Each structure stands twice: as structure tokens, then as C-alpha cells.
C-alpha positions in Angstrom: 18.4 7.4 -8.0 15.2 5.3 -7.9 11.8 6.9 -8.2 8.7 5.0 -7.1 5.3 6.4 -8.1 3.2 6.0 -4.9 0.1 7.4 -6.6 -0.7 8.8 -10.1 -4.3 9.8 -9.8 -6.3 13.0 -9.3 -7.9 14.3 -6.1 -10.7 11.8 -6.4 -8.4 8.9 -7.4 -9.4 6.2 -9.9 -11.9 4.5 -9.8 -14.1 7.4 -8.7 -16.7 6.6 -6.1 -20.0 5.7 -7.9 -18.6 5.9 -11.4 -19.3 3.1 -13.9 -17.2 4.3 -16.8 -14.9 1.9 -18.6 -11.8 3.2 -16.8 -13.4 2.9 -13.4 -14.6 -0.6 -14.2 -11.2 -1.7 -15.7 -9.5 -4.7 -14.3 -6.1 -3.5 -15.5 -4.0 -2.7 -12.3 -2.6 0.3 -14.1 -6.0 1.9 -14.1 -6.2 1.9 -10.3 -4.8 5.2 -9.2 -4.3 6.6 -5.7 -3.7 10.2 -5.0 -0.5 11.6 -6.5 2.9 11.2 -4.7 6.4 10.0 -5.4 9.2 8.4 -3.4 12.8 9.3 -4.1 15.7 7.1 -3.1 18.7 9.3 -3.8 22.2 9.6 -2.3 21.2 7.1 0.4 18.2 9.2 1.5 14.5 8.4 1.4 12.4 11.4 0.5 8.7 11.6 -0.4 7.1 14.4 -2.4 3.5 15.0 -1.1 1.6 12.9 1.4 -2.0 12.7 0.2 -4.9 10.9 1.9 -3.6 7.5 0.6 -0.1 8.0 2.2 -0.4 5.1 4.7 -1.6 2.6 2.1 1.1 3.7 -0.3 3.9 3.5 2.2 2.8 0.0 3.3 2.4 -1.2 -0.3 5.9 -0.1 -1.4 7.5 -0.9 2.0 8.8 2.6 2.6 10.1 1.5 6.0 12.3 4.6 6.5 11.7 8.2 5.6 14.2 11.0 5.9 12.0 14.0 4.8 8.8 15.1 3.3 8.5 17.8 0.6 5.3 19.5 -0.4 4.4 21.0 -3.8 1.4 22.9 -2.5 -1.3 22.9 0.1 -4.3 21.1 -1.6 -5.7 18.3 0.5 -5.0 15.5 -2.0 -1.3 16.4 -1.4 -1.3 16.9 2.3 -4.1 14.7 3.7 -1.8 12.0 5.0 0.5 14.1 7.1 -0.8 12.5 10.3 0.7 9.1 9.3 4.2 10.3 9.7 3.7 9.3 13.3 4.9 5.8 12.5 8.2 7.2 11.3 8.5 9.3 14.4 8.1 6.3 16.6 10.3 4.0 14.5 13.1 6.5 13.9 12.9 8.4 17.3 13.2 11.8 15.6 11.1 14.6 14.3 10.2 14.5 10.6 11.7 17.3 8.4 9.0 19.0 6.4 9.9 21.3 3.5 7.2 23.6 2.1 6.6 27.2 1.1 5.5 29.5 4.0 2.0 29.7 2.6 1.7 25.9 2.6 3.1 25.7 6.2 0.5 28.1 7.4 -2.2 26.0 5.8 -0.8 22.9 7.5 -0.9 24.7 10.8 -4.6 25.4 10.3 -5.6 21.9 9.1 -3.3 20.1 11.6 -3.5 22.5 14.5 -2.9 19.7 17.1 0.5 19.1 15.6 1.5 22.7 16.2 -0.3 23.2 19.5 1.6 24.8 22.4 0.5 21.9 24.7 0.7 18.8 22.6 -1.3 15.6 23.1 1.0 12.5 23.5 1.7 10.6 20.4 0.9 13.2 17.8 3.2 13.7 14.8 6.4 15.5 15.5 7.7 17.8 12.7 10.7 20.0 12.0 9.7 22.8 9.6 12.0 24.0 6.8 10.5 26.9 4.8 11.2 27.0 1.1 11.9 30.7 0.8 12.8 31.0 -2.9 11.4 29.7 -6.1 14.7 30.2 -8.0 17.4 29.2 -5.5 18.2 25.6 -4.6 17.5 24.2 -1.1 18.8 21.2 0.6 16.8 18.2 1.9 19.0 16.0 4.1 22.0 16.9 1.9 20.2 16.4 -1.4 19.9 19.5 -3.6 16.4 20.4 -4.8 15.9 23.0 -7.5 12.4 24.6 -7.3 10.4 24.8 -10.5 7.7 27.5 -10.3 4.4 26.6 -12.0 0.8 27.8 -11.8 -2.2 25.6 -10.8 -4.8 28.0 -12.2 -3.9 31.1 -10.1 -2.2 29.2 -7.3 1.6 29.2 -7.3 2.9 25.6 -6.9 6.3 24.1 -7.0 7.8 21.3 -9.0 11.3 20.1 -8.2 14.5 19.1 -10.1 16.7 16.6 -8.3 19.9 15.8 -10.3 18.6 14.8 -13.7 15.0 14.1 -12.5 12.3 16.7 -12.7 8.8 16.4 -11.2 5.9 18.8 -11.9 2.3 18.0 -11.0 -0.9 20.1 -10.6 0.1 22.7 -13.2 -1.4 24.4 -16.2 1.3 27.0 -16.8 5.1 27.0 -16.9 7.1 30.2 -17.5 10.0 30.1 -20.1 12.4 30.4 -17.0 10.8 27.3 -15.5 11.1 25.4 -18.8 14.8 26.2 -19.0 15.3 24.9 -15.4 13.7 21.6 -16.6 15.6 21.4 -19.8 18.4 18.8 -19.9 16.7 16.5 -17.4 17.1 12.8 -18.2 13.6 12.0 -16.8 10.7 14.5 -16.6 7.3 13.8 -14.9 4.4 16.1 -15.8 0.7 16.1 -15.1 -1.8 15.3 -17.8 -5.3 15.2 -16.5 -7.5 14.5 -19.5 -8.0 15.3 -23.2 -10.4 18.2 -22.7 -9.3 21.7 -21.6 -9.1 22.2 -17.8 -8.9 25.3 -15.7 -5.9 24.2 -13.6 -4.2 21.2 -15.2 -2.4 20.4 -18.5 -4.4 18.4 -21.0 -2.7 15.3 -22.5 -1.8 17.2 -25.7 -0.5 20.2 -23.7 1.8 17.9 -21.7 3.0 16.1 -24.8 3.8 19.4 -26.5 5.9 20.6 -23.5 7.7 17.3 -23.3 8.5 17.2 -27.0 10.0 20.7 -26.6 12.1 19.7 -23.6 13.0 16.3 -25.2 14.1 14.3 -22.1 15.3 10.8 -22.6 12.2 9.5 -20.8 9.0 11.2 -19.7 6.1 10.0 -17.6 2.6 11.5 -17.2 0.9 11.6 -13.8 -2.1 13.1 -12.0 -4.3 11.2 -14.4 -8.1 11.2 -14.2 -10.6 8.6 -15.3 -11.6 10.9 -18.1 -8.2 10.4 -19.9 -9.1 6.8 -20.9 -7.7 3.3 -20.2 -4.0 3.1 -19.7 -3.2 0.7 -22.5 -5.2 2.6 -25.1 -3.8 6.0 -24.2 -0.2 4.9 -24.0 -0.4 3.3 -27.4 -0.9 6.7 -28.9 2.0 8.5 -27.2 5.5 9.2 -28.6 7.9 6.4 -27.7 9.7 8.4 -25.0 6.5 9.3 -23.2 4.8 6.8 -21.0 1.9 6.9 -18.6 3.0 6.4 -15.0 1.1 4.0 -12.9 1.0 3.3 -9.1 4.0 1.2 -8.1 6.1 2.0 -11.2 9.8 2.2 -10.4 12.2 4.3 -12.5 16.0 4.2 -12.2 18.4 6.9 -13.3 
């Protein structure tokens, strides 16, 4: 399996429009963060988790020339705002794009992208094949690849993380149940969100994420959904345990 971090930033990305803080003015490429998303190449399949507003730019940058399916963690716009750009794959591959999401998320997509789901469709719009995720405890299959859902809370909003083989990905969370922790345990690589140092209503802080990862003890761990308030990449990473690294846009990880 190869994982590519398409984006590792928050809903505003980094740099933030109009901000002149040290992070937003940094010339370190690792401090330039598009909205959060990952690309999985596993069992011969190309699967993306979340297509935010930067989806087109990310796919071009990483040369994701083929896409077999799209999986959503939840319905927030920084995770769904690039759905329209799957049109390129429709045209190139001459098939509908399989979309996997919880029913609540699908209903939100239908409201925000009503033209995709209209009875009388305009020529050239995205073509999708909907696959509802109906359980947060039972595995589902994406093009023959097993996904185990990991239930988390993003403040009061239920969101999903996913375990695929020995890789676990959880973003936009500030609470994990003991059951979810056990589903994550034993993963070789875990990705977890760490927004900033200060407490936040809907995201793990850096220390909260580190505490969870030290409990789960994967071989390698990466932090994502990082804001400009966390600090500069090189300075923050220098303070982390050796097995925990900050992810950055374009980072590739192999299992």
C-alpha cells in the first residue's frame, strides 16, 4: 500500500488569507497546506478519502490519473467541496464514480450538488454511483478493498475514520470511544488530526493526539488537519516522539 497526503491543512488551509504570522509567511514547503485528503493505492486500486475544495489541484500535483472510488469521512465543505471535479475521471474512464458515504452525508451532497442528482441532468455533469455506508461497526468494500469504519465525534457530529489493512486514518475528531480505539489498535501506521496546541471544541490538540498515539503505539504515526496556530513544521516536529511525524502535502508513505 502507498498513501499520499494530498492535503494536510484545516478548512482555511495554510497560509490563511490575510494572515502574516510566521507560519503563513514561512518559505518551508511543508508549511503550505491544502485542505485535508489522502490518496490510497492498495490492491491495485486508486481510492481517495475526501475531495475538498483543492481536489483538482491536488490530483494534478500528484498525477492521480485514475480514480476507482471516493470515500467521505463527513459532510463538511472542506471535505466535499471538490466533488464536481470527478467529471474528469468520468470522461477519461467512461464510467460513473463510486461514492461511499453515510446516508446523512449523501443527503447533504444531494442538497449541495443538486444538479448531479437532478432528474433531468445537464450534459457533462459528474456521474456518480452511490454506495451508502450503513454501519459504523461492520466492514464495507470499496472496489474489493475492505474498509473498517472507525466512529469518532467532531464536537457533536458523528464522523468516520477508516482502517484499511494496517493503515488507520482519522481526521476531524475530538473524541474516540474505547471501542474505536480498539479497532485502531495494532495498525502499523495511524494518521490522526492535531489542530493546534490550545483546546478546541471539535479537534484534538497536539498533546491529545500524542497521548492517543502513545497509547495505541503504532510503528509510525502522522499528524494531519494542521492549522497555522500549531507552529512551523520543523519546530513542532522536533519536539515529537520519534515515531510521530507531522504529515505534509505530497508526503508518500509505504506499508
